[in-house]
C-alpha positions as CSV (number, residue, x, y, z in Angstrom):
1,P,0.0,0.0,0.0
2,I,2.9,2.4,0.4
3,S,5.0,1.1,-2.6
4,P,7.1,3.8,-4.3
5,D,5.9,2.4,-7.6
6,P,2.7,4.4,-8.4
7,R,1.1,1.5,-10.4
8,E,1.8,-1.1,-7.7
9,R,0.6,1.3,-5.0
10,A,-2.7,2.0,-6.8
11,E,-3.3,-1.7,-7.3
12,A,-2.6,-2.5,-3.7
13,L,-4.9,0.3,-2.5
14,E,-7.7,-0.9,-4.7
15,K,-7.2,-4.5,-3.5
16,N,-7.2,-3.3,0.1
17,R,-10.5,-1.4,-0.5
18,R,-12.1,-4.5,-2.1
19,C,-10.9,-6.7,0.8
20,L,-12.2,-4.3,3.5
21,D,-15.5,-4.0,1.6
22,L,-15.8,-7.7,1.4
23,A,-15.0,-8.2,5.0
24,D,-17.7,-5.7,6.0
25,R,-20.3,-7.2,3.6
26,I,-19.8,-10.8,4.9
27,G,-19.8,-9.7,8.6
28,A,-16.1,-10.4,9.2
29,R,-14.5,-8.8,12.3
30,C,-11.5,-7.4,10.4
31,C,-9.4,-7.1,7.3
32,V,-5.7,-7.4,8.0
33,N,-2.7,-6.1,6.1
34,V,0.7,-4.8,6.7
35,A,1.6,-1.1,6.1
36,G,4.0,-2.1,3.4
37,S,7.5,-1.0,2.5
38,R,9.1,1.8,0.6
39,S,11.4,-0.7,-1.0
40,S,11.0,-1.5,-4.7
41,E,12.0,-5.1,-4.1
42,F,9.0,-6.6,-2.2
43,W,6.2,-5.6,0.1
44,Y,7.9,-6.3,3.4
45,A,11.5,-5.6,2.5
46,P,13.7,-3.5,4.9
47,H,14.3,0.0,3.6
48,A,16.0,3.1,5.1
49,D,12.8,5.1,4.8
50,N,10.4,2.6,6.2
51,L,10.6,3.9,9.8
52,S,10.9,7.6,8.9
53,E,8.3,10.2,10.0
54,A,7.5,10.8,6.3
55,T,6.5,7.1,6.0
56,F,4.6,7.2,9.2
57,D,2.5,10.1,7.7
58,L,2.1,8.1,4.5
59,V,0.8,5.1,6.4
60,V,-1.6,7.2,8.3
61,E,-2.9,8.9,5.1
62,T,-3.1,5.5,3.3
63,V,-5.1,3.8,6.0
64,R,-7.4,6.8,6.4
65,S,-8.0,6.7,2.6
66,I,-8.9,3.0,2.6
67,I,-11.3,3.4,5.5
68,D,-12.8,6.6,4.3
69,D,-13.4,5.2,0.8
70,V,-15.1,2.0,2.0
71,R,-16.9,3.4,5.1
72,P,-17.2,0.0,6.8
73,K,-20.1,-0.4,9.2
74,R,-18.7,-3.4,11.2
75,A,-15.3,-4.6,9.9
76,V,-12.1,-3.0,11.1
77,Y,-9.0,-2.4,8.9
78,A,-6.2,-3.8,11.1
79,L,-2.5,-3.3,10.6
80,E,-0.1,-6.1,11.4
81,A,3.3,-5.1,13.0
82,M,6.5,-5.9,11.1
83,P,10.0,-5.6,12.6
84,H,11.2,-3.0,10.0
85,T,8.1,-1.0,9.1
86,W,5.3,0.8,10.9
87,P,4.0,-0.2,13.4
88,D,7.1,-1.8,14.9
89,S,6.3,-1.7,18.7
90,P,3.3,-1.4,21.0
91,S,3.9,2.4,21.4
92,A,4.2,2.8,17.6
93,Y,0.9,0.8,17.2
94,S,-0.8,3.1,19.7
95,R,0.7,6.3,18.1
96,I,-0.4,5.2,14.6
97,L,-3.9,4.3,15.6
98,K,-4.3,7.7,17.4
99,A,-3.0,9.5,14.3
100,I,-5.3,7.5,12.0
101,D,-8.2,8.6,14.2
102,R,-10.8,6.3,12.7
103,R,-13.2,4.0,14.6
104,A,-12.6,1.4,11.8
105,A,-8.8,1.2,12.4
106,G,-7.5,-1.5,14.7
107,A,-4.5,-3.7,15.5
108,H,-3.8,-7.3,14.4
109,L,-1.4,-8.4,17.1
110,D,1.5,-10.6,16.0
111,P,3.9,-10.6,18.9
112,V,6.5,-12.6,17.0
113,N,6.9,-9.8,14.5
114,L,7.6,-7.4,17.4
115,V,10.4,-9.7,18.8
116,S,13.4,-8.1,17.0
117,S,16.2,-8.4,19.5
118,P,17.6,-10.8,22.1
119,Q,16.3,-8.4,24.8
120,L,12.7,-8.7,23.5
121,Y,13.1,-12.4,22.8
122,Y,14.0,-13.2,26.4
123,R,11.4,-10.7,27.8
124,N,8.6,-11.5,25.4
125,A,6.1,-12.0,28.2
126,D,6.6,-8.4,29.2
127,L,6.3,-7.3,25.5
128,I,3.0,-9.2,25.2
129,R,1.6,-7.6,28.4
130,E,2.7,-4.2,27.1
131,C,0.9,-4.9,23.8
132,F,-2.4,-5.7,25.5
133,R,-1.9,-2.8,28.0
134,E,-1.3,-0.3,25.1
135,L,-3.8,-1.6,22.6
136,G,-6.5,-3.4,24.7
137,P,-9.8,-3.2,22.8
138,R,-8.1,-2.0,19.6
139,I,-6.8,-5.5,19.1
140,V,-9.3,-7.2,16.7
141,S,-7.3,-10.3,15.9
142,C,-4.1,-12.1,16.9
143,H,-1.6,-14.3,15.1
144,A,-0.4,-17.6,16.5
145,K,3.1,-18.5,15.6
146,D,6.4,-18.7,17.5
147,T,10.0,-17.5,17.4
148,R,13.3,-19.2,18.1
149,L,16.7,-17.6,18.5
150,D,19.4,-19.5,16.6
151,Q,22.1,-20.4,19.2
152,R,24.6,-21.4,16.6
153,R,25.1,-18.0,15.0
154,L,27.3,-15.2,16.2
155,T,24.9,-12.6,14.8
156,V,21.2,-12.4,15.9
157,H,19.0,-14.7,13.8
158,L,15.4,-15.1,14.8
159,Q,13.4,-17.8,13.1
160,E,9.7,-18.0,12.8
161,V,8.5,-21.4,13.9
162,A,5.2,-23.2,14.7
163,P,3.5,-22.4,18.0
164,G,5.1,-24.3,20.8
165,D,8.4,-24.8,18.9
166,G,9.9,-21.5,20.2
167,A,10.1,-19.2,23.2
168,L,7.0,-17.1,22.9
169,D,5.2,-17.2,26.3
170,Y,1.9,-18.6,25.2
171,G,0.6,-18.7,28.8
172,V,0.8,-15.0,29.0
173,F,-0.4,-14.5,25.4
174,L,-3.5,-16.6,25.9
175,A,-4.2,-15.2,29.4
176,E,-4.1,-11.6,27.9
177,L,-6.2,-12.7,24.9
178,A,-8.8,-14.1,27.2
179,K,-9.5,-10.6,28.5
180,L,-10.7,-9.5,25.1
181,P,-14.1,-10.3,23.6
182,A,-14.6,-14.1,23.2
183,D,-14.9,-13.7,19.4
184,T,-11.4,-12.2,19.0
185,P,-9.8,-14.5,16.4
186,L,-6.5,-16.2,17.1
């Protein structure tokens, strides 16, 4: 949705509008997507501009335009965090939702995508609690997967793995999720 290629951006925006409209028409709780990347390589690629204030503003403008064009009655357009694009932390999630300032904007919580360092890896229970504390009722869906820190590499290498095959604190994750409405998808 924030591609630097105008044609690709227009196509992505139209697809997002169609998906949010479909979600609303069928009574789905949400339509989930990532903010995107300023890279011309692929939609989630790291790029020096991804976490700039200009890109923050572009993400806000983009999400507002999708929601304002569709005007969903029930469905929420939810951004999924990524480690190298907005939103990349619980506070960034909160900040971006406040800036979007639309009832139909929400959070798709994927804690694994927020674990981007050994500090967060080993303290992921605190990170999960912070996500629920910061975002609470704005969380409209959650992602179940896990993460494992490769012990054999000198540099940090975090691998996405199946739930239970990593270090994500599912006890805390599920306990926090249980505080949300019972129909919150996982």
